[in-house]
C-alpha positions in Angstrom: 0.0 0.1 0.0 1.5 3.4 -1.1 0.5 5.2 2.1 2.1 2.6 4.4 5.3 2.9 2.4 5.4 6.6 3.0 5.2 6.2 6.9 8.7 7.2 8.0 9.2 4.4 10.5 7.9 1.7 8.1 9.3 2.6 4.6 12.5 0.9 5.2 10.7 -2.4 6.3 9.0 -3.9 3.3 8.5 -7.1 5.3 6.5 -5.2 7.9 4.5 -3.5 5.3 3.9 -6.9 3.7 2.7 -8.3 7.0 0.4 -5.2 7.7 -1.2 -5.8 4.2 -1.6 -9.5 4.8 -3.2 -9.4 8.2 -5.0 -6.0 8.0 -8.6 -5.6 6.6 -9.3 -2.4 4.6 -12.5 -0.8 4.8 -14.1 2.5 3.4 -16.2 5.0 5.4 -18.1 8.1 4.5 -17.8 11.4 6.6 -20.0 11.3 9.6 -19.6 7.5 10.2 -18.4 6.2 13.5 -15.7 3.6 13.6 -15.2 3.3 17.3 -17.4 4.1 20.2 -16.7 4.8 23.8 -16.8 1.7 26.2 -16.7 -0.6 23.1 -14.2 -3.4 23.0 -11.2 -2.9 20.8 -10.6 -5.8 18.5 -8.5 -4.1 15.8 -6.3 -1.1 15.6 -7.1 1.4 12.9 -4.4 2.8 10.6 -5.7 5.6 8.2 -4.8 5.1 4.6 -6.6 8.1 3.2 -9.1 10.7 4.7 -9.3 11.8 8.2 -10.7 10.9 11.6 -11.5 12.9 14.6 -11.2 11.5 18.2 -13.7 12.7 20.8 -14.4 12.4 24.4 -17.8 12.6 26.1 -18.2 13.6 29.8 -20.8 12.4 32.2 -23.0 15.4 31.6 -23.1 14.7 27.9 -20.7 17.4 26.8 -18.1 16.4 24.2 -14.7 17.7 23.3 -12.4 17.2 20.4 -9.0 15.5 21.4 -7.2 15.3 18.1 -7.3 14.4 14.4 -5.9 11.3 12.8 -4.6 11.8 9.3 -3.4 9.4 6.6 -0.4 7.2 7.9 -1.5 7.7 11.3 -3.4 5.6 14.0 -5.1 6.1 17.4 -2.8 5.6 20.1 -5.7 5.2 22.5 -6.7 2.2 20.5 -3.2 0.8 20.8 -3.2 1.2 24.5 -6.8 -0.1 25.1 -6.2 -3.1 22.6 -2.9 -4.1 24.3 -4.4 -4.0 27.7 -7.6 -5.5 26.8 -9.5 -2.5 27.9 -12.7 -0.8 26.4 -12.3 2.4 24.5 -12.2 5.6 26.4 -12.9 7.7 23.2 -15.1 7.8 20.1 -13.7 8.0 16.7 -15.7 9.6 13.9 -14.9 10.0 10.2 -14.2 13.7 9.4 -13.3 13.2 5.7 -14.2 10.1 3.7 -11.7 7.4 4.7 -10.0 4.2 3.7 -8.8 2.4 6.9 -6.8 -0.6 7.5 -7.7 -2.6 10.6 -5.0 -4.6 12.2 -6.1 -7.4 14.8 -5.0 -6.6 18.2 -3.0 -9.8 18.6 -0.9 -8.9 15.5 0.0 -5.5 17.2 1.7 -7.3 20.1 3.4 -9.8 17.8 4.8 -7.0 15.5 6.2 -5.2 18.6 8.3 -8.2 19.4 9.4 -8.8 15.8 9.8 -5.4 14.3 11.6 -2.4 16.0 10.3 -0.2 13.3 6.7 -0.9 14.5 7.5 0.1 18.1 9.2 3.2 16.8 6.0 4.1 14.9 3.9 3.6 18.1 6.3 5.7 20.2 6.2 8.5 17.5 2.3 8.5 17.6 2.4 8.4 21.4 4.6 11.4 21.5 2.5 13.4 19.0 -0.8 12.7 20.8 0.6 13.4 24.1 1.5 16.9 22.8 -1.7 17.5 21.3 -3.5 16.6 24.5 -1.2 19.0 26.5 -2.4 21.7 23.9 -6.0 20.8 24.7 -5.4 21.1 28.4 -3.5 24.5 28.0 -6.3 25.8 25.7 -9.1 24.9 28.1 -7.2 26.4 31.1 -5.7 29.5 29.7 -7.2 30.5 26.3 -10.6 32.1 25.6 -13.3 30.3 23.7 -13.0 32.6 20.7 -9.3 31.8 20.3 -10.0 28.1 20.6 -12.8 28.4 18.1 -10.4 30.1 15.6 -7.9 27.5 16.2 -10.3 24.8 15.5 -11.5 26.4 12.3 -7.9 26.6 11.1 -7.3 23.0 11.8 -10.4 22.0 10.0 -9.1 24.2 7.1 -5.9 22.2 7.0 -7.8 19.0 7.1 -10.1 19.5 4.4 -7.7 21.7 2.2 -10.4 24.3 1.7 -11.2 27.8 3.1 -15.0 26.7 2.9 -15.9 24.2 5.8 -19.1 22.2 5.8 -19.9 22.3 9.5 -22.8 23.3 11.8 -22.6 25.4 14.9 -23.7 22.5 16.9 -20.8 20.4 15.6 -18.4 23.1 16.6 -19.8 23.5 20.1 -19.7 19.7 20.6 -15.9 19.8 19.5 -15.1 22.6 21.8 -17.1 21.3 24.7 -19.2 24.5 25.0 -22.8 25.6 24.3 -24.0 26.1 20.7 -25.3 29.7 21.5 -21.8 30.6 22.5 -20.3 29.4 19.2 -23.2 31.1 17.3 -22.5 34.5 19.0 -18.6 34.2 18.6 -19.0 33.3 15.0 -21.3 36.2 14.3 -18.7 38.5 16.0 -15.9 37.0 13.7 -18.0 37.6 10.7 -18.4 41.3 11.7 -14.7 41.5 12.0 -14.3 40.2 8.5 -12.5 37.1 9.5 -15.1 34.6 8.1 -18.3 34.4 6.3 -21.3 32.4 7.5 -23.5 30.4 5.2 -26.1 27.6 5.6 -24.2 24.8 7.4 -20.9 26.2 6.1 -18.2 28.7 7.1 -15.9 30.3 4.7 -12.6 31.7 6.2 -11.2 34.9 4.8 
């Protein structure tokens, strides 16, 4: 698979890529579909071949917050950890952009760790990246205003989609920020008045 060969830690190990292709199952998903729910058992680890996933966490009061995006060539470190320790998922993973995903059985994850140092390097890199992203989330919630977090989220979505026009609702943005829809709507209106974006029906165009 071309995208597996482009992963830095794997490209010098054609044998490992061959094993991933041999044991993995490839599935296709449309934007909006869920591939992993909270409290569900983890039977396989997703590796994104193309497209983008978003990983969410739901609190007891029903509020949600976006933790991080998973792009092509990446996987979900939370799935790795949960699968290796036979624990249920602590997060939900939804498809942000139409995606092709390779699912690797959990038992092969452990086997590859023992047999291929490149695989362990891949996992450590993901762990490092996700840890830094989660630190950013904690920092943003603790020290940044909601309008700053909203602009940052819109910029991330712009990078993910590759377009200035985002197909997203105020409710979706509120869920990903862990705040109320009315707050997001008010802030978006203020940003529009400042000329930073243009609002449309279920879409936002960044200027």
